[in-house]
C-alpha positions in Angstrom: 0.0 -0.4 0.1 1.3 3.6 -1.0 2.1 6.1 1.6 -0.2 9.4 0.8 -0.1 12.6 2.8 -3.7 14.0 3.8 -3.7 17.3 4.6 -6.5 19.0 6.3 -7.6 22.4 7.1 -8.9 23.1 10.9 -11.7 25.6 11.2 -14.9 24.4 9.4 -13.2 20.8 8.2 -11.9 19.0 11.7 -13.5 21.3 14.0 -16.9 23.6 14.3 -14.8 27.0 15.3 -15.6 28.9 12.3 -18.5 30.3 14.5 -16.0 31.6 17.1 -14.1 33.4 14.6 -17.4 35.1 13.4 -18.5 36.1 16.6 -15.1 37.6 17.4 -15.1 39.1 14.2 -18.8 40.7 14.1 -18.0 42.0 17.8 -15.3 44.0 16.3 -17.0 44.9 13.5 -20.1 46.2 15.5 -17.8 48.4 17.4 -16.6 50.0 14.6 -20.0 50.5 13.1 -19.7 48.4 10.3 -22.4 45.4 9.5 -20.9 42.1 9.2 -23.3 39.4 8.3 -22.6 35.6 8.3 -22.7 36.2 3.9 -20.1 38.4 4.8 -18.0 36.0 6.8 -17.7 33.7 3.8 -15.0 36.0 2.5 -12.9 35.2 5.3 -12.7 31.6 5.1 -9.1 30.6 4.5 -8.0 34.4 4.7 -5.0 35.4 7.2 -6.0 37.4 10.4 -4.6 40.6 8.8 -6.4 40.2 5.4 -9.6 39.5 7.4 -9.6 42.8 9.2 -8.6 44.6 5.9 -11.8 43.2 4.3 -14.1 43.9 7.3 -12.9 47.8 7.3 -13.2 47.6 3.5 -16.9 46.8 4.1 -16.9 49.9 6.3 -15.0 52.1 4.2 -13.1 52.5 7.2 -9.7 53.9 7.2 -7.0 53.3 10.1 -3.4 53.7 10.9 -1.5 50.1 11.3 -1.5 51.2 15.3 -5.0 50.9 15.2 -5.6 47.8 13.3 -2.6 45.9 15.9 -4.8 46.8 18.5 -8.1 45.6 17.0 -6.3 42.4 15.6 -5.1 41.7 19.1 -8.9 42.6 20.7 -10.2 40.1 18.1 -7.8 37.5 19.0 -8.3 38.1 22.6 -11.9 37.5 22.0 -11.9 34.7 20.1 -9.4 32.8 22.5 -12.1 33.4 24.9 -14.6 31.4 23.4 -12.1 28.7 23.1 -11.3 28.0 27.1 -14.0 25.5 27.5 -14.0 23.3 24.1 -13.4 19.9 23.7 -13.8 16.8 21.4 -17.5 18.0 21.2 -16.3 20.4 18.7 -15.0 18.0 16.2 -17.6 17.7 13.3 -19.1 14.9 12.4 -17.7 11.7 10.4 -14.0 13.4 10.7 -13.0 11.0 13.7 -13.7 8.1 11.7 -11.6 9.2 8.6 -8.7 10.4 10.9 -8.4 6.8 12.7 -8.7 5.2 9.4 -5.9 6.9 7.9 -4.1 6.1 10.8 -5.1 2.3 10.8 -3.8 2.4 7.1 -0.5 4.0 8.3 -0.9 7.0 6.0 0.3 10.4 6.7 -1.7 13.0 8.3 -0.9 17.0 8.5 -2.8 19.9 9.4 -2.2 22.8 6.9 -4.4 25.8 8.6 -4.0 29.6 8.8 -5.1 29.6 12.3 -2.2 31.0 14.9 -4.1 28.8 17.3 -4.4 25.3 15.5 -2.0 23.6 18.3 -4.0 24.6 21.3 -7.1 23.5 19.8 -6.1 20.2 18.5 -4.8 19.8 22.0 -8.2 20.5 23.5 -10.0 18.5 21.5 -7.4 15.9 21.9 -6.4 14.7 18.5 -3.5 16.2 18.1 -1.4 12.9 18.5 -3.2 12.0 15.5 -1.2 14.6 13.3 2.4 13.5 12.0 3.0 17.3 11.1 1.4 20.7 11.7 1.8 23.8 9.2 -0.3 27.0 10.6 -0.3 30.5 10.6 2.9 30.9 12.6 5.4 28.6 10.1 3.7 30.5 6.7 4.3 34.2 5.3 1.8 33.3 2.5 -1.9 33.4 3.0 -4.1 30.9 0.9 -4.4 31.0 -2.1 -0.9 30.7 -2.0 0.0 27.2 -1.2 2.6 27.5 1.0 1.3 26.1 3.7 0.5 22.9 1.5 3.9 22.7 0.3 5.6 23.2 3.7 3.0 20.3 5.0 3.9 17.5 2.2 7.8 18.7 2.7 7.4 18.0 6.1 6.2 14.4 5.6 8.6 13.5 2.6 5.2 13.2 0.1 5.4 14.8 -3.4 2.8 17.1 -4.1 1.2 14.7 -6.4 0.4 12.0 -3.6 -0.8 14.7 -1.4 -4.3 14.7 -1.0 -6.0 18.4 1.0 -9.4 18.9 2.5 -10.7 22.2 2.4 -13.6 24.6 3.1 -12.4 27.5 1.6 -12.6 28.8 -2.7 -8.6 30.0 -1.3 -7.6 26.6 0.2 -9.2 24.6 -2.8 -7.3 27.1 -5.1 -4.3 26.7 -3.2 -4.4 22.7 -3.2 -4.7 22.9 -7.2 -2.0 25.5 -7.8 0.1 22.8 -5.6 -1.0 19.9 -8.2 -2.2 18.2 -4.9 -6.1 16.3 -5.0 -8.4 19.1 -3.7 -11.5 17.9 -1.4 -13.9 20.3 -0.7 -16.0 20.4 2.4 -19.2 22.3 2.3 -21.2 23.7 -0.5 -20.3 22.3 -3.9 -21.5 25.6 -5.6 -19.3 27.5 -3.7 -16.1 24.9 -3.6 -16.7 24.0 -7.6 -13.0 24.0 -8.2 -12.5 21.3 -6.2 -11.5 17.8 -8.0 -14.3 16.1 -5.5 -16.9 17.2 -3.2 -18.7 16.6 0.1 -21.2 18.1 1.9 -19.1 16.7 5.1 -17.2 14.0 6.5 -20.3 12.1 7.0 -20.8 11.6 3.5 -17.3 10.5 2.5 -17.5 6.6 2.5 -14.2 4.1 3.5 -14.3 3.1 -0.1 -13.1 6.6 -1.3 -10.4 6.8 1.0 -9.3 3.2 0.0 -8.9 4.6 -3.7 -7.2 7.9 -2.8 -4.7 5.5 -0.9 -4.2 3.4 -3.6 
């Protein structure tokens, strides 16, 4: 059996923490007098914290100094972290654990490729950190998706060629990054939004063992 690299995004793919990002950004936007809806939040998926703030400021036509931006970025992260204090394995999205355990049983390599700078504590709190052979997060990369840097680093750490790497993503930018890297892209979510992915599933409960087996072989 061949060894492949299975690379997972974090928010919205493995864990249901995307909602906390939304709440933290929405709180900041309200303080700045900017309307920020769940629809607007779709634009932030897979995007760095710095770029996310710029998108929100653009929504409200707000210009700000770098000092103000730094203050707001810190504030947003503190609000987000406050939501994470009590998270546990219940935040893991349905169907994810069986896939992770199946990959482990088949001696496949698993990595995280996420823009989140809080990836490690989230994986720790949800009890799945030991399942990952490599972690590349927002602390490790200079370029945000759709730049493929995060996935290229993950594959390199695992010692696997790009064409033998499979990426699970819930964002357009993430799918594009996987495609640019010549990796197999699997969209998790709305296939109308993630139509650039090679394969699409509403969530992990729709992924059959035979599909994973085919990817391995």
